[in-house]
C-alpha positions in Angstrom: 0.0 0.0 0.0 2.8 2.5 0.9 4.5 1.9 -2.4 1.2 2.4 -4.3 0.3 5.5 -2.4 3.8 6.9 -3.1 3.2 6.3 -6.8 -0.2 8.1 -6.6 1.4 11.1 -4.9 4.2 11.2 -7.5 1.6 11.0 -10.3 -0.5 13.8 -8.7 2.5 16.1 -8.4 3.9 15.3 -11.9 0.7 15.4 -13.9 -1.3 18.5 -14.6 -4.5 16.9 -15.8 -6.8 19.8 -16.6 -4.4 22.1 -14.8 -4.8 20.7 -11.3 -2.1 19.0 -9.3 -1.6 17.8 -5.7 0.3 20.1 -3.4 2.3 18.5 -0.6 0.7 20.6 2.1 -3.0 21.6 1.7 -2.4 24.8 3.7 0.4 26.3 1.5 1.0 26.6 -2.2 3.4 28.1 -4.7 2.3 31.6 -3.6 2.7 31.0 0.1 0.1 30.3 2.8 -3.5 30.2 1.6 -5.1 33.5 2.3 -7.8 33.5 5.1 -10.4 34.8 2.6 -10.0 31.7 0.5 -9.4 29.2 3.3 -12.3 30.0 5.6 -10.2 29.2 8.7 -6.8 27.7 9.4 -8.2 24.3 10.4 -10.6 23.6 7.6 -9.3 24.2 4.0 -12.7 23.6 2.6 -16.2 25.0 2.4 -19.6 23.4 2.5 -21.9 23.9 -0.5 -25.3 22.6 0.5 -24.1 19.3 2.2 -21.0 18.8 -0.1 -17.5 19.3 1.2 -15.6 21.2 -1.4 -11.8 21.4 -0.9 -10.5 24.8 -2.0 -7.7 25.1 -4.5 -4.5 26.6 -3.0 -4.3 29.9 -4.8 -3.5 33.5 -4.4 -6.5 35.7 -3.6 -6.7 38.7 -5.9 -8.4 42.1 -5.4 -11.4 42.2 -7.8 -11.0 46.0 -8.2 -7.7 45.4 -10.0 -9.3 43.2 -12.6 -12.1 44.9 -14.6 -14.7 42.9 -16.5 -14.8 43.2 -20.2 -17.4 45.6 -21.7 -20.4 43.5 -22.5 -21.2 45.2 -25.8 -21.3 42.2 -28.1 -17.8 42.9 -29.3 -14.6 40.9 -28.8 -13.4 41.3 -25.2 -11.4 44.4 -24.5 -9.4 43.3 -21.4 -6.0 41.7 -21.1 -5.7 38.0 -20.4 -5.7 37.2 -16.7 -2.4 35.7 -15.7 -1.8 34.4 -12.2 1.2 35.4 -10.2 2.5 31.9 -10.5 1.4 29.4 -13.1 0.5 25.8 -12.6 3.1 24.8 -15.2 6.8 25.4 -15.5 6.4 28.5 -17.6 3.8 31.2 -17.1 1.9 31.6 -20.3 1.7 34.9 -22.2 -0.7 35.5 -25.0 -0.6 38.1 -27.8 -2.8 41.2 -27.8 -5.6 40.8 -30.2 -7.3 43.7 -32.0 -10.8 44.7 -31.3 -12.3 42.7 -34.2 -10.8 39.3 -33.3 -13.0 36.8 -31.5 -10.9 34.7 -29.1 -11.7 31.0 -28.9 -10.4 28.9 -25.9 -9.6 25.3 -26.8 -9.2 23.6 -23.5 -7.6 20.2 -23.7 -8.9 17.4 -21.5 -7.8 14.1 -23.0 -7.0 16.0 -26.2 -7.5 19.3 -27.9 -11.1 19.6 -29.0 -10.9 18.1 -32.6 -13.2 20.8 -33.9 -10.5 23.4 -33.3 -8.3 21.8 -35.9 -10.8 22.2 -38.7 -12.0 25.7 -37.7 -8.6 27.1 -37.3 -5.7 25.0 -38.7 -6.5 22.7 -41.6 -5.9 24.7 -44.8 -6.1 27.9 -42.9 -9.4 26.9 -41.1 -13.0 27.1 -42.1 -13.8 29.9 -39.8 -11.5 32.4 -41.6 -13.4 31.9 -44.8 -16.8 32.0 -43.0 -16.0 35.4 -41.4 -14.7 37.0 -44.6 -16.7 40.1 -45.3 -18.1 40.4 -41.8 -15.3 42.7 -40.6 -14.3 40.1 -37.9 -11.5 37.6 -37.5 -11.0 34.8 -35.0 -8.0 33.3 -33.1 -7.7 30.2 -31.0 -6.0 29.9 -27.6 -4.8 26.6 -26.3 -4.6 26.6 -22.5 -5.3 24.6 -19.3 -5.6 25.3 -15.6 -8.3 26.4 -13.3 -6.2 29.4 -12.1 -6.4 30.8 -15.6 -9.5 29.3 -17.2 -12.0 30.2 -14.5 -10.8 33.8 -13.8 -10.9 34.5 -17.5 -14.5 33.3 -17.7 -15.4 35.4 -14.7 -13.9 38.5 -16.4 -15.3 37.7 -19.8 -12.0 37.5 -21.6 -12.9 34.6 -23.9 -15.5 35.3 -26.6 -16.1 31.6 -27.4 -14.8 28.5 -25.7 -14.7 24.7 -25.8 -14.7 23.7 -22.1 -15.8 20.8 -20.0 -19.3 21.0 -18.7 -17.8 20.6 -15.2 -16.2 24.0 -15.7 -19.4 25.6 -16.7 -21.6 24.2 -13.9 -19.0 25.3 -11.4 -18.9 28.7 -13.0 -22.7 28.9 -13.1 -23.1 28.0 -9.4 -21.0 30.8 -8.0 -19.5 28.3 -5.5 -16.1 28.0 -7.2 -13.1 26.4 -5.7 -10.7 28.7 -7.5 -10.3 32.5 -7.2 -13.9 32.8 -6.4 -13.3 36.4 -5.4 -13.1 37.2 -9.2 -16.5 35.7 -10.0 -19.0 38.2 -11.4 -22.0 36.5 -12.9 -22.5 32.9 -13.8 -24.8 33.5 -16.8 -22.3 35.5 -18.9 -21.7 32.4 -21.1 -24.4 30.4 -22.9 -23.9 26.7 -24.0 -24.7 26.6 -27.7 -23.1 23.3 -28.9 -20.9 20.4 -27.9 -17.6 18.7 -28.7 -17.7 15.3 -27.0 -19.8 13.1 -24.9 -18.4 11.2 -21.8 -17.7 11.5 -18.1 -15.8 9.7 -15.4 -16.9 6.2 -14.4 -17.5 5.4 -10.7 -14.5 3.4 -9.4 -14.7 1.3 -6.2 -12.5 -1.0 -4.2 -13.1 -4.8 -4.4 -15.3 -4.9 -1.3 -17.9 -2.5 -2.8 -19.9 -4.4 -5.4 -23.4 -2.8 -5.1 -24.6 0.9 -5.3 -26.6 0.2 -2.2 -23.4 -0.1 -0.2 -22.9 3.7 -0.7 -25.7 4.6 1.7 -24.3 6.7 4.5 -20.8 6.7 2.9 -18.8 9.4 1.1 -18.0 9.4 -2.6 -15.3 11.6 -4.1 -15.5 13.7 -7.3 -12.5 15.3 -8.8 -13.0 19.1 -8.9 -16.4 20.7 -8.5 -18.2 18.7 -11.1 -21.9 19.3 -10.4 -22.8 17.7 -13.7 -21.2 14.4 -12.6 -22.9 14.7 -9.2 -26.3 15.2 -10.8 -26.1 12.2 -13.1 -24.7 10.2 -10.1 -27.8 11.2 -8.1 -30.0 9.9 -10.9 -28.3 6.6 -10.8 -28.6 6.5 -7.0 -32.3 7.0 -7.2 -32.6 3.7 -9.2 -31.6 1.9 -6.0 -33.5 4.1 -3.6 -30.6 6.4 -2.6 -29.8 10.0 -3.1 -27.0 12.5 -2.3 -27.2 14.4 0.9 -27.7 17.6 -0.9 -30.7 16.1 -2.6 -32.1 14.8 0.7 -30.4 11.4 0.9 -27.5 9.9 2.8 -24.7 9.7 0.3 -22.1 12.3 1.1 -20.0 14.0 -1.6 -16.4 15.3 -1.3 -14.9 17.3 -4.2 -11.3 18.6 -4.5 -8.2 18.5 -6.6 -7.2 15.1 -7.8 -4.6 14.9 -5.1 -7.0 15.4 -2.3 -9.4 12.9 -3.7 -6.8 10.3 -4.5 -5.3 10.6 -1.0 -8.8 9.9 0.5 -9.7 7.0 -1.7 -6.5 5.1 -1.1 -6.7 6.1 2.6 -10.2 4.5 2.8 -11.9 7.7 3.6 -14.0 7.4 0.5 -16.2 4.4 -0.5 -15.9 5.1 -4.2 -14.6 7.9 -6.5 -15.2 9.5 -9.9 -11.5 9.6 -11.0 -10.2 11.1 -14.1 -8.6 8.9 -16.8 -5.0 8.8 -15.6 -6.0 8.3 -12.0 -8.7 5.7 -12.7 -6.1 3.7 -14.6 -3.8 3.8 -11.6 -6.5 2.6 -9.3 -7.6 -0.2 -11.7 -4.0 -1.3 -12.2 -2.3 -0.9 -8.8 -5.1 -1.2 -6.3 -7.3 -3.8 -7.9 -10.3 -1.4 -7.9 -13.1 -1.9 -10.5 -15.7 0.1 -12.3 -18.8 0.0 -10.2 -20.7 2.0 -12.8 -19.5 3.0 -16.2 -20.4 6.5 -17.3 -22.5 5.0 -20.1 -24.7 3.3 -17.5 -25.5 6.4 -15.5 -28.9 6.8 -17.2 -28.3 8.6 -20.4 -26.4 6.0 -22.5 -23.5 7.5 -24.4 -25.1 10.9 -24.9 -23.6 12.5 -21.8 -22.6 16.0 -23.0 -19.1 16.5 -21.6 -17.1 19.2 -23.5 -19.4 22.1 -24.5 -19.1 25.1 -26.9 -20.1 28.4 -25.2 -20.3 32.0 -26.2 -20.7 35.2 -24.2 -24.3 36.1 -24.0 -23.8 39.7 -25.3 -22.1 38.4 -28.5 -25.0 35.9 -29.0 -27.4 38.8 -28.7 -25.6 41.2 -31.1 -24.2 38.7 -33.6 -26.6 35.7 -33.9 -25.5 35.3 -37.5 -21.9 34.8 -36.5 -22.9 32.5 -33.7 -24.9 30.4 -36.2 -21.9 30.2 -38.5 -19.8 28.9 -35.5 -22.3 26.3 -34.5 -22.6 25.1 -38.1 -18.9 24.9 -38.5 -18.6 23.1 -35.2 -21.1 20.5 -36.5 -19.3 20.2 -39.9 -15.9 19.8 -38.1 -17.3 17.1 -35.9 -18.5 15.2 -39.0 -15.2 15.5 -40.6 -13.4 14.4 -37.5 -15.6 11.3 -37.4 -15.4 10.4 -41.0 -11.9 11.5 -42.0 -10.2 11.7 -38.7 -7.1 13.5 -40.0 -6.9 15.8 -37.0 -5.3 13.1 -34.8 -1.6 13.2 -35.9 -1.2 17.1 -36.3 -3.1 17.8 -33.1 -1.0 15.2 -31.2 2.1 17.0 -32.5 0.8 20.4 -31.5 -0.4 19.2 -28.1 3.0 17.6 -27.4 4.9 20.7 -28.3 2.6 22.9 -26.2 2.8 20.5 -23.2 6.6 20.3 -23.4 7.0 24.1 -23.6 4.6 25.1 -20.8 3.9 22.2 -18.5 6.9 20.0 -18.8 4.9 17.0 -17.5 6.1 13.5 -18.5 3.4 13.0 -21.1 4.2 11.5 -24.5 1.5 12.0 -27.1 1.7 9.8 -30.2 -1.9 10.0 -31.4 -5.0 11.6 -30.0 -8.2 9.5 -30.4 -11.4 11.1 -29.1 -14.3 8.7 -29.2 -17.9 9.9 -28.6 -17.6 13.0 -30.7 -20.9 14.9 -30.7 -21.6 18.5 -31.8 -25.1 18.7 -30.3 -26.2 19.4 -26.7 -28.2 16.7 -24.9 -30.8 19.2 -23.7 -32.7 16.8 -21.4 -29.4 15.9 -19.7 -28.6 19.6 -19.1 -32.1 20.3 -18.0 -31.8 17.5 -15.4 -28.4 18.9 -14.2 -29.9 22.4 -13.9 -32.9 21.0 -12.0 -30.7 19.1 -9.6 -28.6 22.2 -9.0 -31.8 24.2 -8.3 -33.1 21.5 -5.9 -29.8 21.4 -4.0 -29.5 25.2 -3.7 -26.2 25.3 -5.7 -26.9 28.6 -7.5 -25.6 31.7 -5.8 -27.9 33.6 -8.3 -31.2 32.1 -9.4 -30.7 31.8 -13.2 -33.3 30.5 -15.6 -32.3 27.5 -17.7 -32.7 29.5 -20.9 -30.1 31.9 -19.6 -27.5 29.2 -19.5 -28.3 26.9 -22.5 -29.6 27.8 -26.0 -30.3 24.9 -28.4 -31.9 27.1 -31.1 -28.7 27.3 -33.1 -28.2 23.6 -33.3 -31.9 23.3 -34.3 -31.0 25.3 -37.4 -27.9 23.3 -38.4 -27.8 22.2 -42.1 -27.3 18.4 -41.8 
C-alpha cells in the first residue's frame, strides 16, 4: 500500500490533468500560505456547499477591483488575459494582444485538444476564416489549461467563445467555485450553444464495494467541482432508492483537486470515486479497484454531453448570424473528425509541443483519439443537471435554464 500510495502522490505532483495537481501541504502553495479569505479558517481548508464538502484550491487571492470585467457590448473582449502570479506549469503563459475585431476561442484540452478546433482554425487555414470573410471580424484560438487561468478569464469575460468541460461551466454557473472565487462576477455571462464530445468519469470502487446500495451513508469523491457528474450520479442512486445528501439522501459528496481525492480514496476515507482517466487507470491497475458503474450506464447512455461550446451572451445577442456560423462549422468539423479523422496526428504533435513548452509533464503523445464526438447538446441531460442544482441550492444567483443553455442554433444546423 505504501508503495502504491507513493506512486499516486508522485503522479499527482507530476501530472497537470486539466491544470490541477496535488500540493504536498494543503495549507500552503506556490504563492505561500492560503489566504484566510479563501481558506475560511486555518483548520478547515474547505467550504460546505449545501451538504457537499468542497476542498478549495490553494491559490493566491486577488483584489477584484484590479481586474475589470470586459465591456459586455457584443464585441470581442477588451481586457488583457488574466495571468496568475505563479502558473501551474513550469512556464507562465503569455498570449498576444488581439485587435478589437478578433474573436478569441479557448480550446481547453482534456484528454485531447477539441478536434473541432483543428478544422475551424488550422487545416488549410481553417473554415472559420473563410466564413468570417466580409463580416469585418476575425478569429483566433487559444490553447490553454488550468483552473487558475480558465475560471478567472471566464469570470472576467476574456474569452469570446470556448470549448470547455461542462464541469467548468456548472462550477462557474453556481458561483460556488473552488478557484479564485473572489473574481467571480455572474454565472450566466456564457451560454452553451453546442458540444464537442460526450463522456464522463466512471464510478471506481475497491473490491469490497460491489453494489450501489453499499454507498448509503458513505462518502463518494469527485475530482474538482463537477456538479454535472454529481447530478447524473444522483439519478443513478435513485434507481436503488438512494440520493446524495444535498438532494435529501444519505450519500455524502467530497470534491477537491485530484490529489485530495486520491489521498482519501487510497486512505479508505471514501467508499468510491469518480476519478479522471490517468487516476482511474492507476486505481484499476495498482489497487485492484473496479468500475462499479460505467459512465455510459448512468442513465443517459453514451449521450452524456461533456465538452461544450459556449459564447458570451452579449455576443450571442448582437451577432446571432456569427454564432450560427460557428455552430454550423462546429457541426461540420465534428462530422469531418468522425469520417476523415485527419486531426489526430497534427493535433498530437501540437499538443505535445505545447505541453513540453509550458507544462513539462512526463506525457508522450503519439496520437489523439477522441471517441464519442458529438456536436449537439443533450438538452434533457442539461435540464436534469440544472434542475438538480436548483433543488440542492447550488446557484448563488437564481438563473433560468434559458439563460445558460440555448439549443436554437443547433436546431437550425444544415445536416
